[in-house]
C-alpha positions as CSV (number, residue, x, y, z in Angstrom):
1,X,-70.0,-12.3,-105.1
2,X,-66.4,-12.7,-106.4
3,X,-66.8,-16.5,-106.4
4,X,-69.9,-16.2,-108.5
5,X,-68.2,-13.8,-111.0
6,X,-65.2,-16.2,-111.3
7,X,-67.7,-19.1,-111.8
8,X,-69.3,-17.1,-114.7
9,X,-66.0,-16.4,-116.3
10,X,-65.1,-20.1,-116.1
11,X,-68.4,-21.2,-117.5
12,X,-68.1,-18.7,-120.5
13,X,-64.5,-19.8,-121.1
14,X,-65.5,-23.5,-121.2
15,X,-68.6,-22.7,-123.3
16,X,-66.5,-20.9,-125.9
17,X,-64.1,-23.8,-126.1
18,X,-67.0,-26.3,-126.6
19,X,-68.5,-24.1,-129.3
20,X,-65.2,-24.1,-131.2
21,X,-64.5,-27.8,-130.6
22,X,-67.7,-29.8,-129.8
23,X,-67.0,-32.8,-127.6
24,X,-68.9,-36.1,-127.4
25,X,-70.9,-36.4,-124.2
26,X,-72.5,-39.4,-122.6
27,X,-76.1,-38.7,-122.1
28,X,-76.5,-41.3,-119.3
29,X,-73.6,-40.0,-117.3
30,X,-74.9,-36.4,-117.7
31,X,-78.3,-37.3,-116.4
32,X,-76.9,-39.1,-113.3
33,X,-74.7,-36.1,-112.4
34,X,-77.5,-33.6,-113.1
35,X,-79.9,-35.4,-110.8
36,X,-77.4,-35.5,-108.0
37,X,-76.8,-31.7,-108.5
38,X,-80.5,-30.9,-108.5
39,X,-81.1,-32.7,-105.2
40,X,-78.0,-31.3,-103.4
41,X,-78.2,-27.7,-104.7
42,X,-82.0,-27.6,-104.5
43,X,-82.0,-28.6,-100.9
44,X,-79.3,-26.1,-100.0
45,X,-81.1,-23.3,-101.9
46,X,-84.3,-24.2,-100.0
47,X,-82.6,-23.9,-96.7
48,X,-81.1,-20.5,-97.5
49,X,-84.3,-19.0,-99.2
50,X,-86.1,-17.8,-96.0
51,X,-83.1,-15.9,-94.5
52,X,-82.0,-14.6,-98.0
53,X,-84.8,-12.1,-97.9
54,X,-83.3,-10.3,-94.9
55,X,-79.5,-10.9,-95.1
56,X,-77.4,-9.7,-98.0
57,X,-74.6,-12.3,-97.3
58,X,-77.1,-15.2,-97.2
59,X,-78.7,-13.9,-100.4
60,X,-75.4,-14.1,-102.2
61,X,-75.0,-17.7,-101.0
62,X,-78.6,-18.5,-102.0
63,X,-78.0,-17.2,-105.5
64,X,-74.9,-19.3,-105.7
65,X,-76.9,-22.4,-104.8
66,X,-79.7,-21.4,-107.1
67,X,-77.3,-20.9,-110.0
68,X,-75.9,-24.4,-109.4
69,X,-79.4,-25.8,-109.2
70,X,-80.4,-24.2,-112.5
71,X,-77.2,-25.4,-114.0
72,X,-78.1,-28.9,-113.0
73,X,-81.5,-28.6,-114.6
74,X,-80.0,-27.4,-117.8
75,X,-77.5,-30.3,-117.7
76,X,-80.4,-32.7,-117.2
77,X,-82.2,-31.3,-120.2
78,X,-79.1,-31.6,-122.3
79,X,-78.5,-35.2,-121.1
80,X,-82.0,-36.2,-122.1
81,X,-81.7,-34.6,-125.6
82,X,-78.3,-36.3,-126.1
83,X,-79.9,-39.7,-125.6
84,X,-81.8,-39.1,-128.8
85,X,-79.9,-36.5,-130.8
86,X,-76.1,-35.8,-131.0
87,X,-76.7,-32.0,-130.5
88,X,-73.5,-31.3,-128.6
89,X,-73.8,-27.6,-129.3
90,X,-76.7,-27.4,-126.8
91,X,-74.3,-27.6,-123.9
92,X,-72.4,-24.4,-124.5
93,X,-75.5,-22.5,-125.6
94,X,-77.2,-23.3,-122.3
95,X,-74.1,-22.5,-120.4
96,X,-74.2,-18.9,-121.9
97,X,-77.9,-18.6,-120.7
98,X,-76.9,-19.8,-117.2
99,X,-74.0,-17.3,-117.1
100,X,-76.4,-14.4,-118.0
101,X,-78.8,-15.5,-115.3
102,X,-76.1,-15.6,-112.6
103,X,-74.7,-12.2,-113.7
104,X,-78.2,-10.6,-113.6
105,X,-78.7,-11.8,-110.0
106,X,-75.1,-10.8,-109.1
107,X,-75.8,-7.3,-110.4
108,X,-79.0,-7.0,-108.2
109,X,-77.0,-8.0,-105.0
110,X,-74.1,-5.7,-106.0
111,X,-76.5,-2.7,-106.6
112,X,-78.1,-3.3,-103.2
113,X,-74.7,-3.5,-101.5
114,X,-73.5,-0.3,-103.1
115,X,-76.8,1.4,-102.1
116,X,-76.1,0.5,-98.5
117,X,-72.5,1.6,-98.6
118,X,-73.4,4.9,-100.1
119,X,-76.1,5.6,-97.5
120,X,-78.9,5.8,-100.1
121,X,-82.5,6.3,-99.0
122,X,-84.2,3.0,-98.3
123,X,-86.5,1.8,-101.1
124,X,-90.1,1.9,-100.3
125,X,-89.7,4.6,-97.6
126,X,-91.4,7.9,-98.4
127,X,-90.1,10.6,-96.2
128,X,-93.0,12.9,-97.1
129,X,-95.4,10.3,-95.7
130,X,-93.3,10.0,-92.6
131,X,-93.3,13.7,-92.1
132,X,-97.1,13.9,-92.4
133,X,-97.5,11.0,-90.0
134,X,-95.3,12.6,-87.4
135,X,-97.0,16.0,-87.6
136,X,-100.4,14.3,-87.0
137,X,-99.2,12.8,-83.7
138,X,-100.4,14.6,-80.5
139,X,-97.8,17.1,-79.2
140,X,-95.9,17.5,-82.5
141,X,-96.1,20.9,-84.0
142,X,-93.8,20.2,-87.0
143,X,-91.3,17.6,-88.3
144,X,-88.4,18.6,-90.5
145,X,-84.7,18.1,-91.3
146,X,-85.4,14.4,-92.0
147,X,-82.9,11.9,-93.2
148,X,-83.1,8.1,-93.7
149,X,-80.5,5.6,-94.8
150,X,-79.8,1.8,-94.7
151,X,-77.7,0.4,-91.9
152,X,-77.6,-3.0,-93.6
153,X,-79.8,-5.3,-95.5
154,X,-82.5,-5.2,-92.7
155,X,-81.9,-2.0,-90.7
156,X,-83.1,1.6,-91.3
157,X,-81.6,4.6,-89.6
158,X,-83.6,7.8,-89.3
159,X,-83.0,11.3,-87.9
160,X,-85.3,14.4,-87.7
161,X,-86.1,17.6,-85.8
162,X,-89.4,17.8,-84.0
163,X,-90.9,21.0,-82.8
164,X,-92.8,20.6,-79.5
165,X,-94.1,22.9,-76.7
166,X,-91.7,23.7,-73.8
167,X,-91.7,20.8,-71.4
168,X,-89.7,18.7,-68.9
169,X,-86.9,16.5,-70.2
170,X,-88.6,13.5,-68.6
171,X,-91.8,14.3,-70.5
172,X,-89.8,14.5,-73.7
173,X,-88.4,11.1,-73.2
174,X,-91.9,9.6,-72.8
175,X,-92.9,11.3,-76.1
176,X,-89.8,10.1,-77.8
177,X,-90.5,6.5,-76.8
178,X,-94.0,6.7,-78.3
179,X,-92.6,8.2,-81.5
180,X,-90.0,5.3,-81.8
181,X,-92.8,2.8,-81.4
182,X,-94.9,4.4,-84.1
183,X,-91.9,4.7,-86.5
184,X,-91.0,1.1,-86.1
185,X,-94.5,-0.4,-86.5
186,X,-95.6,2.0,-89.3
187,X,-92.4,2.3,-91.4
188,X,-90.0,-0.3,-90.1
189,X,-87.5,2.3,-88.8
190,X,-85.6,0.6,-86.1
191,X,-82.8,3.2,-85.4
192,X,-84.4,6.6,-85.0
193,X,-82.5,9.7,-83.7
194,X,-84.9,12.4,-82.6
195,X,-84.0,16.0,-81.7
196,X,-86.7,18.1,-79.9
197,X,-86.8,21.9,-80.2
198,X,-89.3,24.5,-79.1
199,X,-88.6,26.8,-82.0
200,X,-88.5,25.6,-85.6
201,X,-85.0,25.9,-87.0
202,X,-84.5,27.5,-90.5
203,X,-87.7,27.5,-92.6
204,X,-89.0,24.2,-91.2
205,X,-88.6,22.4,-94.5
206,X,-87.7,18.7,-94.8
207,X,-84.1,19.6,-95.3
208,X,-84.1,22.8,-93.3
209,X,-81.3,25.4,-93.1
210,X,-79.3,25.2,-89.9
211,X,-78.6,27.9,-87.4
212,X,-75.7,29.8,-89.1
213,X,-77.0,32.6,-91.3
214,X,-74.3,32.0,-93.9
215,X,-75.6,28.5,-94.3
216,X,-79.2,29.6,-94.7
217,X,-81.1,31.4,-97.4
218,X,-78.4,34.0,-98.0
219,X,-76.0,31.2,-99.0
220,X,-78.6,29.6,-101.1
221,X,-79.1,32.9,-102.9
222,X,-75.4,33.2,-103.6
223,X,-75.3,29.7,-105.1
224,X,-78.4,30.4,-107.2
225,X,-76.7,33.4,-108.7
226,X,-73.9,31.3,-110.3
227,X,-74.2,31.3,-114.1
228,X,-75.8,28.2,-115.4
229,X,-73.1,27.9,-118.1
230,X,-70.8,26.2,-115.6
231,X,-73.4,23.8,-114.4
232,X,-71.5,20.5,-114.2
233,X,-74.5,18.3,-114.4
234,X,-75.7,19.9,-117.7
235,X,-72.3,19.4,-119.2
236,X,-72.3,15.8,-118.2
237,X,-75.8,15.5,-119.7
238,X,-74.7,16.9,-123.0
239,X,-71.7,14.5,-123.1
240,X,-73.9,11.5,-122.2
241,X,-76.4,12.5,-125.0
242,X,-73.6,12.8,-127.6
243,X,-72.1,9.4,-126.6
244,X,-75.6,7.8,-126.8
245,X,-76.2,9.1,-130.3
246,X,-72.7,8.0,-131.4
247,X,-73.1,4.5,-130.1
248,X,-76.7,4.2,-131.5
249,X,-75.5,5.4,-134.9
250,X,-72.6,2.8,-134.9
251,X,-75.0,-0.1,-134.4
252,X,-77.5,1.2,-136.9
253,X,-74.8,1.7,-139.6
254,X,-73.3,-1.7,-138.7
255,X,-76.6,-3.7,-138.7
256,X,-78.5,-2.2,-141.6
257,X,-76.3,-3.5,-144.5
258,X,-76.3,-7.0,-143.0
259,X,-80.1,-7.0,-143.0
260,X,-80.1,-6.6,-146.8
261,X,-77.2,-9.0,-147.4
262,X,-77.6,-11.9,-144.9
263,X,-75.7,-14.3,-147.1
264,X,-72.5,-12.3,-147.0
265,X,-72.8,-11.9,-143.3
266,X,-73.4,-15.6,-142.9
267,X,-70.1,-16.3,-144.8
268,X,-68.3,-13.9,-142.5
269,X,-69.6,-15.7,-139.4
270,X,-68.6,-19.0,-140.9
271,X,-65.1,-17.8,-141.4
272,X,-64.8,-17.1,-137.7
273,X,-65.0,-20.8,-137.0
274,X,-66.6,-20.3,-133.6
275,X,-70.3,-20.9,-134.0
276,X,-71.7,-24.4,-134.9
277,X,-73.0,-24.6,-138.4
278,X,-76.6,-25.0,-137.3
279,X,-76.5,-21.6,-135.7
280,X,-74.8,-19.6,-138.4
281,X,-77.9,-18.8,-140.5
282,X,-80.0,-18.0,-137.4
283,X,-77.4,-15.6,-136.0
284,X,-76.8,-14.0,-139.5
285,X,-80.5,-13.2,-139.7
286,X,-81.3,-12.1,-136.1
287,X,-78.1,-10.3,-135.0
288,X,-78.3,-7.4,-137.5
289,X,-81.9,-6.7,-136.4
290,X,-80.8,-6.7,-132.8
291,X,-78.1,-4.2,-133.6
292,X,-80.5,-1.9,-135.5
293,X,-83.2,-2.1,-132.8
294,X,-80.7,-1.5,-129.9
295,X,-79.1,1.3,-131.8
296,X,-82.5,2.9,-132.4
297,X,-83.3,2.6,-128.8
298,X,-80.1,4.5,-127.9
299,X,-80.8,7.2,-130.5
300,X,-84.3,7.9,-129.2
301,X,-83.5,7.2,-125.5
302,X,-85.9,4.3,-125.1
303,X,-85.5,1.7,-122.3
304,X,-81.9,2.9,-121.7
305,X,-80.8,0.6,-118.8
306,X,-81.7,-2.5,-120.7
307,X,-80.6,-1.3,-124.1
308,X,-77.1,-0.3,-123.0
309,X,-76.7,-3.5,-121.0
310,X,-77.4,-5.5,-124.2
311,X,-75.1,-3.2,-126.1
312,X,-72.2,-3.9,-123.7
313,X,-72.9,-7.6,-123.8
314,X,-72.7,-7.6,-127.6
315,X,-69.5,-5.5,-127.7
316,X,-67.8,-7.8,-125.2
317,X,-68.8,-10.8,-127.4
318,X,-67.5,-9.0,-130.6
319,X,-64.2,-8.2,-128.9
320,X,-63.8,-11.7,-127.7
321,X,-64.4,-13.1,-131.2
322,X,-62.0,-10.6,-132.8
323,X,-59.3,-11.1,-130.3
324,X,-59.5,-14.9,-130.5
325,X,-59.2,-15.0,-134.3
326,X,-56.5,-12.3,-134.3
327,X,-54.6,-14.5,-131.9
328,X,-55.1,-17.5,-134.2
329,X,-53.7,-15.4,-137.1
330,X,-56.8,-15.8,-139.4
331,X,-56.8,-13.4,-142.4
332,X,-60.6,-13.0,-142.7
333,X,-63.1,-10.2,-143.2
334,X,-64.3,-8.7,-139.9
335,X,-68.0,-8.6,-140.9
336,X,-68.5,-5.7,-138.5
337,X,-69.9,-3.3,-141.1
338,X,-70.5,-3.7,-144.8
339,X,-69.2,-7.0,-146.2
340,X,-68.0,-5.2,-149.3
341,X,-65.4,-3.2,-147.4
342,X,-61.8,-4.2,-146.8
343,X,-62.2,-4.5,-143.0
344,X,-59.9,-7.4,-142.1
345,X,-59.6,-8.5,-138.5
346,X,-56.5,-7.3,-136.8
347,X,-55.2,-5.6,-133.7
348,X,-56.7,-2.3,-134.9
349,X,-60.2,-3.8,-135.2
350,X,-59.9,-5.1,-131.6
351,X,-58.7,-1.7,-130.3
352,X,-61.5,0.0,-132.2
353,X,-64.1,-2.2,-130.5
354,X,-62.5,-1.7,-127.1
355,X,-62.8,2.1,-127.6
356,X,-66.5,1.7,-128.5
357,X,-66.9,-0.6,-125.4
358,X,-65.3,2.0,-123.2
359,X,-67.9,4.6,-124.3
360,X,-70.7,2.2,-123.8
361,X,-69.5,1.3,-120.3
362,X,-69.4,5.0,-119.4
363,X,-72.9,5.4,-120.8
364,X,-74.0,2.4,-118.7
365,X,-72.5,4.1,-115.6
366,X,-74.2,7.4,-116.4
367,X,-77.6,5.9,-117.1
368,X,-77.5,3.6,-114.0
369,X,-76.5,6.3,-111.5
370,X,-78.9,8.8,-113.0
371,X,-81.7,6.3,-112.6
372,X,-80.5,5.6,-109.0
373,X,-80.5,9.3,-108.2
374,X,-84.0,9.7,-109.6
375,X,-85.3,6.9,-107.4
376,X,-83.7,8.4,-104.3
377,X,-85.2,11.8,-105.0
378,X,-88.6,10.3,-105.6
379,X,-88.5,8.6,-102.2
380,X,-87.5,11.9,-100.5
381,X,-90.2,14.0,-102.2
């Protein structure tokens, strides 16, 4: 994973340099190297594909090979185009697309790894269905106190209490073996831990109370009597909503004036001396609309994971452009908000955008883990 992220950083660094200083590229040489990369990386990805579905480490290696394979395809396309047109700006643009693709897949693998490390409930396993299935088996009176978690990329651990009639220990072992067989073939649970009891503990719920009275309903009653005003989750929810509205408002205020005055925004983009001339008008027209739409999504709370991910990506791009031109010492208009303001790029504008990015990163964290917790609760219900 770290290697892939380092590769993405290198790709983005080289792409930014080529956008600023386009270099002449030999189309024939590019095609030859691309074909060699397609054959080698494609064959390697094909070998890893089968086992990548079951092993997280192999999946990371597979994504590495797949990223290189797609890179080679993009290079081949660029090589063919360069045989007919001197569009050297295509190389860095396609590099950005490849970097986004690699990061997307890295995030999927990282999210799965974190889920395993945090002992989250396995995706696709409904504990309610498992409970109903166990209670319908002969000899089982009730199934409760149920937990399930991932042991790795292809292993599920499971524990539960089963109420049965009083019997010999040897008979219980025979019943336990049958239950293990059913759990594995019906739900893929390969590491079950079963505790038999003749009297249902607690109230017999899926997460039943244990034997100590102070941990039972009396304790629950005490906790339920705590004033809601100190509910930590509600306070965090209010803070998250406020940050969401602030960030959405910033993008709407920044993007709306540029929609009505695209020429002035195009001049500001040109002064940055980063984008190729052929892309300046396109970006000047589309970027303000993207800002307004993403800002509106944050304000109304629509498609939050995707909207905040795009928000973070744009803020990182803005900070990189501002920091680069501040380092070069250019005395130009920022173009961040209204072109008529005296907002000149400086260290202050960079720090301002870093502050906005820090809020958007927090919002991404809050949105992602809130969605993750919802998914876990749905699988447990």
